[in-house]
KOLGU-728313 format. One record per residue: residue in one letter; chain; x, y, z of N, C-alpha, C, CB in turn. Coordinates in steps of 0.05 Angstrom, whole numbers, plus 5000, padded with zeros to 4 digits. Each point is the difference from the previous one (the first is absolute). Glycine has a CB too. Layout:
BEGIN
rest,kette,n_x,n_y,n_z,ca_x,ca_y,ca_z,c_x,c_y,c_z,cb_x,cb_y,cb_z
A,A,X,Y,Z,X,Y,Z,X,Y,Z,X,Y,Z .
...
This chain:
BEGIN
rest,kette,n_x,n_y,n_z,ca_x,ca_y,ca_z,c_x,c_y,c_z,cb_x,cb_y,cb_z
X,A,0778,6350,8326,4999,5002,4973,5026,5005,4983,4955,5014,5013 .
X,A,5053,4971,4970,5025,5001,4986,4992,5010,4973,5023,4961,5026 .
X,A,4993,5059,4965,4997,5015,4976,5014,4985,4975,4997,5042,5028 .
X,A,4994,4958,4950,5012,4990,4976,5011,5023,4982,4969,4961,5002 .
X,A,5057,5050,5006,5014,5021,4988,5007,4994,4968,5019,5012,5048 .
X,A,4967,5008,4937,5006,4993,4971,5007,5032,4991,4963,4952,4990 .
X,A,5057,5048,4991,5005,5026,4989,4977,5007,4979,5052,4995,5008 .
X,A,4944,5032,4991,4984,5011,4978,5015,5031,4992,4950,4971,5020 .
X,A,5038,5034,4957,5010,5027,4990,4995,5022,5017,4993,4985,4957 .
X,A,4984,5021,5056,4995,5018,5015,5020,4999,5029,4951,4999,4975 .
X,A,5054,4979,5034,5017,4993,5019,5031,5010,4994,4965,4961,5008 .
X,A,5042,5032,4969,5027,5005,4992,5003,5032,4997,5004,4951,4975 .
X,A,4979,5061,5015,4998,5028,4996,5000,5014,5029,4975,4991,4954 .
X,A,5014,4999,5064,5000,5011,5026,5028,4997,5015,4949,4991,5000 .
X,A,5061,4986,4994,5025,4994,5011,5024,5024,4993,4984,4947,4995 .
X,A,5013,5058,4978,5018,5020,4986,4993,5028,5011,5004,4972,4956 .
X,A,4969,5030,5045,4991,5028,5011,5010,5007,5026,4960,4994,4976 .
X,A,5039,4985,5042,5008,5004,5028,5032,5003,4999,4958,4971,5021 .
X,A,5057,5015,4963,5029,5010,4998,5001,5029,4993,5016,4955,4986 .
X,A,4971,5053,4996,5004,5028,4989,4990,5020,5024,4991,4985,4945 .
X,A,4989,5010,5066,4991,5014,5024,5021,5002,5024,4953,4986,4985 .
X,A,5059,4992,5017,5016,5002,5023,5026,5015,4993,4978,4959,5018 .
X,A,5032,5042,4957,5022,5014,4993,4994,5030,5000,5016,4961,4975 .
X,A,4955,5044,5017,4991,5029,4996,5000,5011,5030,4968,4992,4956 .
X,A,5023,4992,5062,4997,5008,5032,5028,5004,5008,4957,4971,5012 .
X,A,5064,5015,4981,5023,4999,5015,5014,5025,4986,5001,4947,5012 .
X,A,4996,5061,4964,5012,5025,4990,4977,5022,4999,5036,4972,4970 .
X,A,4957,5034,5053,4979,5020,5005,5000,5028,4985,5000,4978,5044 .
X,A,5025,5030,4950,4999,5026,4984,5003,4998,4974,5014,5021,5034 .
X,A,4982,4950,4955,4996,4996,4970,5018,4982,4990,4984,5041,4995 .
X,A,5008,4942,4985,5016,4980,4990,4994,4997,4970,5003,4977,5045 .
X,A,5016,5025,4934,4997,5002,4971,4991,4970,4992,5038,5041,4992 .
X,A,4950,4959,4984,4991,4976,4987,5026,4980,4996,4960,5029,4974 .
X,A,5059,4987,5017,5032,4984,4997,5005,4988,5027,5025,5037,4965 .
X,A,4974,4975,5054,5009,4990,5030,4980,4975,5004,5015,5052,5023 .
X,A,4959,4953,4971,4982,4979,5009,5003,4977,4984,4970,5031,5015 .
X,A,5036,4971,4959,5009,4981,4982,5022,4984,5012,4986,5029,4962 .
X,A,5034,4984,5041,5027,4988,5011,4995,4986,5029,5029,5038,4975 .
X,A,4953,4972,5041,4997,4987,5027,4980,4975,5000,5009,5047,5020 .
X,A,4972,4955,4964,4979,4980,4996,5007,4981,4982,4969,5030,5008 .
X,A,5049,4977,4973,5008,4979,4977,4978,4993,4985,5036,4980,5025 .
X,A,4943,5036,4972,4979,4995,4983,5007,5013,4970,4966,5000,5043 .
X,A,5025,4988,4938,5001,5008,4975,4982,5026,4995,5010,4952,4988 .
X,A,5003,5067,4994,4979,5022,4996,4972,4992,4988,5040,5029,4992 .
X,A,4958,4952,4995,4972,4992,4992,4982,4993,5019,5018,4986,4964 .
X,A,4993,5003,5061,4985,4999,5024,4999,5020,5021,5007,4960,4991 .
X,A,5012,5055,5011,5000,5023,5020,4985,5022,4989,5044,4989,5018 .
X,A,4956,5018,4958,4984,5021,4987,4971,4999,5006,5032,4999,4965 .
X,A,4956,4979,5034,4972,4994,5002,4994,5002,5031,5000,4968,4957 .
X,A,5017,5019,5058,4996,5002,5031,5001,5028,5008,5021,4957,5009 .
X,A,4995,5057,4983,5003,5031,5011,4973,5011,4992,5054,5007,4993 .
X,A,4937,4989,4981,4976,5013,4989,4978,4994,5020,5014,4996,4951 .
X,A,4983,4979,5056,4980,4991,5016,5003,5012,5030,4999,4958,4970 .
X,A,5024,5039,5042,5006,5014,5023,4994,5028,5002,5030,4968,5002 .
X,A,4975,5048,4977,4991,5029,5000,4972,5000,4999,5040,5018,4977 .
X,A,4945,4969,5007,4973,5002,4994,4984,4991,5026,5009,4991,4949 .
X,A,4999,4994,5068,4992,4990,5022,5005,5017,5026,5006,4961,4975 .
X,A,5012,5061,5022,5008,5018,5020,5021,4989,5020,4956,5019,4995 .
X,A,5058,4961,4995,5019,4989,5019,5030,5014,4997,4971,4954,4998 .
X,A,5033,5056,4977,5021,5013,4991,4994,5025,4989,5018,4960,4993 .
X,A,4998,5061,5008,4996,5026,4989,5029,5005,4986,4963,5016,5038 .
X,A,5034,5000,4944,5028,5010,4982,5001,5026,5000,5001,4965,4969 .
X,A,5024,5043,5038,5006,5028,5006,5007,5016,4970,5020,4984,5053 .
X,A,4983,5040,4949,5006,5014,4975,5025,4992,4987,4976,5036,5017 .
X,A,5043,4953,4999,5027,4991,4984,4998,4969,4997,5034,5039,5021 .
X,A,4942,4951,4982,4995,4970,4994,5007,4982,5017,5005,5010,4961 .
X,A,5002,4997,5065,5003,4980,5021,4977,4990,5010,5037,5019,5010 .
X,A,4960,4956,5003,4977,4990,5010,5001,5000,5032,4994,4972,4957 .
X,A,4983,5036,5054,4999,5005,5026,4976,4989,5014,5025,5038,4989 .
X,A,4973,4953,5036,4976,4988,5009,4974,5017,4997,5030,4975,5032 .
X,A,4948,5012,4961,4977,5017,4990,4981,4999,5029,5002,4986,4940 .
X,A,4975,5028,5057,4982,5004,5025,4991,4977,5008,4986,5040,4988 .
X,A,5005,4940,4992,4985,4979,5008,5019,4979,5014,4966,5011,4961 .
X,A,5058,4988,5031,5019,4984,5014,5005,5010,5026,5020,4987,4959 .
X,A,4983,5038,5045,5005,5012,5027,4973,4992,5018,5031,5042,4979 .
X,A,4948,4962,5010,4978,4993,5019,4998,4971,5004,4977,5040,4986 .
X,A,5028,4940,4996,4999,4971,5007,5020,4993,5017,4981,4990,4960 .
X,A,5040,5022,5040,5023,4994,5020,4998,5012,5024,5029,4994,4966 .
X,A,4951,5020,5039,4999,5014,5026,4983,4984,5020,5006,5045,4978 .
X,A,5007,4947,5044,4983,4986,5020,4974,5011,5008,5041,4986,5016 .
X,A,4959,5039,4987,4975,5014,5012,4978,4999,4979,5028,5033,5029 .
X,A,4978,4968,4944,4979,5003,4980,4997,4975,4981,5010,5051,5003 .
X,A,5004,4929,5001,5000,4975,4981,4978,4990,4994,5036,4988,5015 .
X,A,4946,5004,5003,4974,4988,4995,4981,5017,4987,5007,4974,5037 .
X,A,4991,5051,4969,4984,5017,4985,5009,5007,4974,4986,5016,5041 .
X,A,5042,4988,4953,5012,5004,4975,4996,4974,4982,5034,5033,5021 .
X,A,4964,4943,4992,5000,4975,4982,4970,5001,4990,5039,4968,5027 .
X,A,4945,5035,4991,4966,5000,4989,4999,5021,4981,4975,4986,5044 .
X,A,5032,5036,4959,4995,5021,4978,5012,4991,4975,4998,5038,5032 .
X,A,5028,4953,4970,5016,4991,4975,4985,4981,4986,5044,5007,5020 .
X,A,4950,4970,4995,4984,4980,4986,4975,5002,4988,5022,4979,5027 .
X,A,4965,5044,4986,4973,5006,4991,5001,5022,4971,4981,4993,5056 .
X,A,5045,5020,4944,5000,5017,4975,5008,4979,4978,5013,5048,5024 .
X,A,5005,4934,4984,5012,4977,4978,4977,4984,4990,5044,4993,5025 .
X,A,4940,4999,4993,4976,4983,4991,4981,5017,4983,5003,4972,5043 .
X,A,4994,5051,4965,4981,5021,4982,5013,5003,4974,4983,5029,5039 .
X,A,5043,4973,4959,5012,5005,4973,4996,4976,4985,5034,5030,5017 .
X,A,4969,4946,4995,5000,4974,4982,4972,4997,4993,5040,4976,5020 .
X,A,4943,5028,4997,4970,4998,4992,4992,5016,4973,4989,4996,5052 .
X,A,5022,5030,4951,4994,5019,4976,5017,4990,4974,4992,5043,5035 .
X,A,5032,4952,4970,5017,4991,4977,4989,4974,4986,5038,5020,5024 .
X,A,4953,4960,4994,4994,4973,4992,4970,5001,4989,5035,4978,5038 .
X,A,4947,5038,4975,4972,5002,4999,4987,4975,5014,5005,5027,4959 .
X,A,5004,4969,5064,4988,4976,5014,5003,5004,5029,5012,4968,4962 .
X,A,4969,5019,5054,5003,5006,5032,5027,4986,5007,4945,4999,5013 .
X,A,5070,5009,5004,5023,4988,5008,5002,4996,5028,5019,5019,4964 .
X,A,4990,4958,5047,5003,4990,5028,5025,4994,5012,4961,4984,4990 .
X,A,5043,5021,5033,5028,4989,5012,4984,4978,5026,5040,5055,4989 .
X,A,4974,4920,5008,4990,4982,5017,5024,4988,5018,4960,4991,4967 .
X,A,5036,4997,5057,5025,4988,5014,4986,4977,5011,5030,5043,5012 .
X,A,4992,4937,4992,4991,4979,5018,5013,5002,5030,4994,4969,4956 .
X,A,4985,5035,5059,5006,5006,5028,4988,4979,5020,5001,5049,4985 .
X,A,5019,4940,5030,4989,4981,5021,4982,4975,4987,5000,5041,5034 .
X,A,5008,4951,4942,4988,4979,4986,4975,5006,4984,5020,4976,5034 .
X,A,4975,5050,4962,4976,5012,4989,5005,5017,4977,4981,4998,5042 .
X,A,5002,5002,4938,5001,5020,4979,4988,5026,5008,4999,4963,4968 .
X,A,5010,5060,5030,4991,5025,5006,5006,5019,4977,5005,4989,5050 .
X,A,4974,5026,4943,5003,5020,4979,5000,5026,5018,4976,4974,4958 .
X,A,5048,5038,5039,5008,5024,5016,4994,5028,4990,5035,4971,5014 .
X,A,4963,5027,4960,4996,5026,4986,4984,4997,4971,5044,5015,5024 .
X,A,4941,5000,4968,4987,5000,4975,5000,5031,4989,4971,4955,5014 .
X,A,5034,5044,4960,4996,5026,4984,4979,4992,4978,5051,5019,5009 .
X,A,4925,4991,4996,4977,4995,4976,4987,5029,4997,4985,4946,5011 .
X,A,4997,5052,4970,4986,5022,4992,4973,4995,4983,5046,5020,5004 .
X,A,4940,4999,4990,4978,4999,4985,5003,4982,4975,4990,5044,5019 .
X,A,5032,4960,4968,5007,4986,4973,5016,4977,5005,4999,5041,4976 .
X,A,5010,4955,5047,5017,4977,5009,4993,4987,5027,5035,5022,4976 .
X,A,4938,4965,5023,4989,4992,5021,5014,4973,5013,4960,5024,4980 .
X,A,5042,4978,5047,5013,4978,5015,4981,4970,4994,5021,5039,5041 .
X,A,4991,4943,4960,4987,4973,5002,4980,5001,5025,5044,4975,4979 .
X,A,4932,5010,5014,4979,4998,5023,5010,4979,5014,4958,5017,4979 .
X,A,5050,4986,5049,5009,4982,5018,4980,4981,5007,5029,5032,5015 .
X,A,4956,4950,4972,4979,4986,5005,5005,4975,5017,4983,5020,4958 .
X,A,5043,4971,5041,5011,4976,5020,5025,5014,5010,4984,4953,4973 .
X,A,5021,5046,5056,5017,5012,5015,5028,4989,4984,4968,5004,5048 .
X,A,5049,5016,4945,5028,4993,4987,5016,4983,5019,5001,5042,4973 .
X,A,4995,4959,5052,5016,4982,5015,4992,4971,4996,5006,5037,5032 .
X,A,4970,4956,4961,4993,4971,4996,4996,4994,4973,4980,4998,5043 .
X,A,5032,5020,4937,4997,4993,4971,5028,5004,4987,4949,5014,4998 .
X,A,5075,4978,5014,5026,5003,4990,5001,4982,4975,5019,5010,5047 .
X,A,4969,4969,4954,5003,4976,4977,4988,5012,4974,4995,4959,5035 .
X,A,4989,5060,4968,4985,5011,4975,5009,5028,4992,4961,4975,5015 .
X,A,5048,5041,5001,5011,5028,4992,5027,4999,4991,4972,5021,5030 .
X,A,5031,5002,4954,5032,5005,4990,5013,5010,5025,4991,5014,4949 .
X,A,4997,5001,5067,5014,5006,5027,5012,4979,5020,4969,5036,4997 .
X,A,5009,4947,5002,5007,4975,5019,5017,4982,4989,4960,5002,5019 .
X,A,5040,4993,4954,5019,4981,4988,5028,5012,5000,4964,4980,4971 .
X,A,5038,5047,5025,5028,5012,4996,5012,4998,5028,4987,5034,4960 .
X,A,4998,4972,5063,5011,4998,5026,5006,4972,5008,4977,5040,5011 .
X,A,5008,4939,4979,5007,4973,5005,5023,4990,4984,4955,4993,5012 .
X,A,5053,5020,4966,5022,4990,4985,5026,5006,5016,4973,5006,4956 .
X,A,5022,5015,5062,5024,5008,5013,5010,4985,5028,4987,5044,4977 .
X,A,4990,4939,5029,5009,4982,5020,5011,4976,4993,4969,5019,5023 .
X,A,5044,4962,4992,5011,4975,4993,4974,4981,5001,5051,5010,5019 .
X,A,4953,4967,4972,4977,4979,4994,4986,4996,5025,5023,4975,4965 .
X,A,4991,5024,5057,4986,4998,5028,4983,5021,5010,5036,4976,5010 .
X,A,4975,5047,4984,4982,5025,5006,4976,5002,4984,5039,5024,5010 .
X,A,4964,4966,4963,4976,4996,4984,4977,4979,5010,5032,5011,4962 .
X,A,4978,4967,5043,4986,4979,5012,4985,5007,5026,5034,4971,4978 .
X,A,4983,5044,5038,4988,5011,5027,4975,5017,4991,5049,5002,5027 .
X,A,4955,5020,4957,4980,5016,4996,4973,4987,4989,5037,5032,4993 .
X,A,4972,4949,4986,4974,4984,4990,4988,4984,5018,5017,4997,4960 .
X,A,4994,4992,5062,4990,4983,5018,4981,5015,5017,5039,4972,4999 .
X,A,4963,5055,5002,4986,5018,5018,4977,5014,4987,5042,5007,5025 .
X,A,4957,4991,4944,4983,5013,4987,4989,4978,4977,5025,5049,5013 .
X,A,4951,4947,4988,4989,4981,4983,5003,5012,4969,4966,4982,5040 .
X,A,5036,5001,4941,5003,5009,4973,4973,5000,4989,5046,4983,4994 .
X,A,4935,5037,5011,4973,5001,4992,5000,5006,4969,4984,5016,5049 .
X,A,4999,4975,4938,4992,5007,4970,4987,5024,5001,4995,4956,4983 .
X,A,5020,5066,5007,4983,5026,4998,4990,5008,4975,5024,5015,5033 .
X,A,4988,4974,4946,4990,5000,4973,5007,4975,4987,5002,5049,4997 .
X,A,4989,4948,4977,5003,4978,4985,5033,4992,4990,4949,5013,4987 .
X,A,5063,5011,5021,5031,5002,4990,5018,4992,5025,4991,5040,4965 .
X,A,4996,4960,5059,5013,5000,5028,5017,4970,4998,4957,5032,5029 .
X,A,5066,4971,4979,5016,4973,5006,4992,4992,5026,5040,5012,4974 .
X,A,4951,4963,5031,4994,4992,5025,5014,4975,5008,4960,5022,4994 .
X,A,5060,4967,4989,5016,4975,5002,5027,5013,5016,4981,4971,4950 .
X,A,5025,5020,5071,5024,5013,5013,5025,4988,4985,4976,5006,5049 .
X,A,5028,4974,4941,5021,4988,4986,5004,5017,4975,4990,4953,5019 .
X,A,4989,5050,4968,5004,5016,4973,5010,5032,5005,4961,4967,4978 .
X,A,5027,5044,5047,5002,5026,5007,5033,5002,5010,4943,5006,5014 .
X,A,5063,4974,4999,5031,5005,5010,5022,4992,4977,4984,4988,5052 .
X,A,5007,4995,4927,5015,4999,4980,5003,5026,4981,4987,4954,5006 .
X,A,4989,5060,4994,5004,5025,4985,5012,5022,5016,4962,4988,4972 .
X,A,5036,5011,5053,5015,5019,5015,5031,4995,4996,4961,5003,5035 .
X,A,5047,4972,4964,5027,4990,5003,5009,5009,4970,4995,4957,5039 .
X,A,4991,5042,4939,5015,5004,4975,4994,5031,4993,4996,4948,4983 .
X,A,4992,5068,5037,5001,5029,4990,5026,5015,5000,4957,5000,5017 .
X,A,5050,5010,4961,5025,5015,4998,5000,5026,5016,5007,4979,4957 .
X,A,5012,5031,5061,5000,5022,5016,4994,5021,4983,5030,4982,5032 .
X,A,4984,5020,4944,4997,5023,4979,4976,5006,4984,5042,4992,4997 .
X,A,4940,4989,5007,4971,4999,4987,4980,5009,5017,5011,4964,4974 .
X,A,4969,5053,5021,4978,5003,5021,4981,4980,4997,5004,5047,5001 .
X,A,4983,4948,5025,4983,4982,5003,4973,5010,4989,5026,4982,5039 .
X,A,4958,5001,4950,4974,5011,4986,4978,4985,5014,5021,5008,4951 .
X,A,4958,5006,5054,4973,4989,5004,4977,5007,4978,5013,5004,5050 .
X,A,4980,4973,4938,4986,5007,4978,4968,4990,5006,5046,4996,4966 .
X,A,4943,5022,5049,4970,4992,5012,5002,4977,5017,4976,5015,4960 .
X,A,5045,4983,5057,5002,4976,5018,4988,5004,5028,5041,4988,4976 .
X,A,4963,5043,5030,4988,5008,5027,4970,5010,4994,5049,5014,5021 .
X,A,4949,5000,4956,4971,5013,5001,4996,5002,4967,5002,5033,5052 .
X,A,4975,4958,4942,4988,5004,4972,4999,5029,4991,4973,4960,5007 .
X,A,5039,5050,4974,5000,5026,4987,5024,5017,5009,4951,4999,4997 .
X,A,5070,4985,5015,5023,5015,5008,5027,4983,4991,4971,5024,5042 .
X,A,5047,4991,4949,5030,4985,4996,5018,5016,5015,4993,4981,4953 .
X,A,5028,5007,5057,5018,5013,5019,5034,4990,4992,4956,5000,5042 .
X,A,5061,5014,4970,5026,4992,4992,5016,5008,5027,4994,5007,4945 .
X,A,5028,4983,5067,5017,5007,5020,5026,4992,4997,4966,5000,5025 .
X,A,5051,5016,4986,5031,4996,5000,5012,4999,5027,5003,5023,4957 .
X,A,5015,4963,5049,5013,5004,5030,5011,5021,5004,5007,4962,5004 .
X,A,4994,5051,5023,5014,5021,5010,5013,4992,5026,4971,5032,4978 .
X,A,5043,4946,5025,5011,4994,5024,5021,5014,5009,4985,4962,4992 .
X,A,5014,5048,5031,5025,5017,5013,5010,4989,5025,4981,5043,4981 .
X,A,5042,4945,5020,5009,4982,5021,4984,4977,5008,5019,5037,5014 .
X,A,4971,4962,5010,4986,4979,5008,4971,5005,4998,5036,4989,5027 .
X,A,4953,5034,4959,4973,5006,4998,4993,4994,4971,5001,5037,5038 .
X,A,4975,4947,4960,4989,4987,4975,4979,5019,4992,5008,4951,5014 .
X,A,4994,5060,4962,4978,5018,4988,4997,4998,4971,5009,5031,5034 .
X,A,4972,4983,4954,4994,5001,4974,4986,5025,4991,4999,4954,5003 .
X,A,5005,5054,4972,4990,5021,4987,4979,4991,4980,5041,5024,5009 .
X,A,4933,4981,4990,4982,4988,4982,4981,5022,4988,5003,4955,5027 .
X,A,4983,5036,4949,4980,5015,4986,4977,4981,4994,5035,5032,4980 .
X,A,4943,4984,5017,4976,4985,4991,4986,5016,4976,4993,4979,5049 .
X,A,4996,5009,4935,4984,5014,4976,4974,4985,4997,5043,5014,4974 .
X,A,4935,5001,5016,4976,4984,4993,5006,4980,4975,4969,5041,5018 .
X,A,5017,4940,4978,5005,4978,4984,5001,5013,4969,4977,4964,5035 .
X,A,5006,5058,4961,5003,5012,4972,5023,5012,4994,4957,5007,5001 .
X,A,5060,4996,5018,5029,5012,4994,5019,4979,5001,4992,5045,5021 .
X,A,4999,4928,4981,5019,4978,5004,5024,5000,4978,4960,4973,5021 .
X,A,5036,5040,4953,5017,5000,4978,5023,5018,5009,4963,4991,4965 .
X,A,5034,5023,5056,5024,5022,5013,5015,4989,5020,4973,5037,4994 .
X,A,5018,4936,5017,5010,4990,5025,5031,4991,4999,4951,4986,5009 .
X,A,5057,5006,4970,5032,4994,5002,5018,5023,4992,4990,4952,4988 .
X,A,5000,5070,4997,5013,5023,5000,5000,5015,5023,4992,4998,4958 .
X,A,4986,5001,5053,4995,5015,5028,5016,4985,5023,4951,5017,4985 .
X,A,5054,4958,5016,5014,4990,5017,5031,5000,4997,4960,4978,5005 .
X,A,5047,5024,4968,5031,5009,4996,5004,5028,5012,5005,4974,4955 .
X,A,4979,5044,5040,5003,5026,5010,5001,5000,5026,4980,5018,4967 .
X,A,5002,4967,5051,4996,5000,5026,5031,4988,5012,4941,4995,4995 .
X,A,5069,4983,4991,5025,4986,5008,5022,5023,4998,4985,4949,4982 .
X,A,5015,5065,4996,5020,5023,4997,5001,5020,5022,4992,4996,4954 .
X,A,4980,5011,5055,4996,5017,5019,5003,4991,5029,4974,5020,4967 .
X,A,5034,4958,5039,5002,4986,5026,5025,5009,5014,4975,4960,4983 .
X,A,5044,5047,5003,5025,5009,5013,4998,5023,5016,5023,4982,4964 .
X,A,4964,5040,5028,4999,5021,5016,4983,4992,5028,5005,5031,4956 .
X,A,4976,4954,5042,4985,4987,5023,5019,4989,5016,4959,4990,4977 .
X,A,5056,4988,5014,5017,4982,5014,5021,5017,5013,4991,4962,4969 .
X,A,5018,5061,5021,5021,5015,5009,4992,5014,5021,5018,5002,4961 .
X,A,4957,5011,5042,4989,5011,5021,4998,4983,5023,4980,5026,4972 .
X,A,5012,4950,5025,4997,4981,5026,5030,4994,5004,4951,4975,4991 .
X,A,5070,5024,4995,5025,4991,5008,5018,5023,5015,4996,4966,4960 .
X,A,4993,5058,5035,5016,5021,5014,4998,5003,5030,4994,5022,4958 .
């Protein structure tokens, strides 16, 4: 499977954040903001928000004299003995925070061995998860999750997936023409969330953004009842902004 690498705002933020964390880890006793700016060559307008995000997420802590040191979350994620457990805990906390701030069910999905897999969900009584009435593995053509994952494959990878999964009509809005779908996927900008406007299920709208880390294809998604469809684009933009901490956790 070949990937179609495309830059996105969360991906760019994560690359900068990783540079900051590398320097903070190297200066274990503390590094000032001025030193970070000099070593990363990031302008203050970018470095400031990055440091705030890293402190909020627990990757960096600030000492009484203003120096930046590795935080507990970074220490746990970089520990070989506790990495998997720390990653699961971190992702669940991050998803729960996104669910509460957006007011929607939030999902992490990955493309593994040629199949769509939803690996984690944060939902609740006021933010119900979508009813998986058709297996997500066989409905990538209709769901925001599936389409987001397919956009990250090259055209041969997309055709291979569609050759193994019939494009069934799930609602009156479902795209069932392969050429039409492939053209839409090819035209999808990396920085714009993929939307599902009742294509997978009547009564539900969804959005998804890519969170590709290395050779791992993934996406972050949300779902809303159709009566909240007027909130979808704003919610999708918030989800996109919230993708960087998730991608960072996967990249560490």
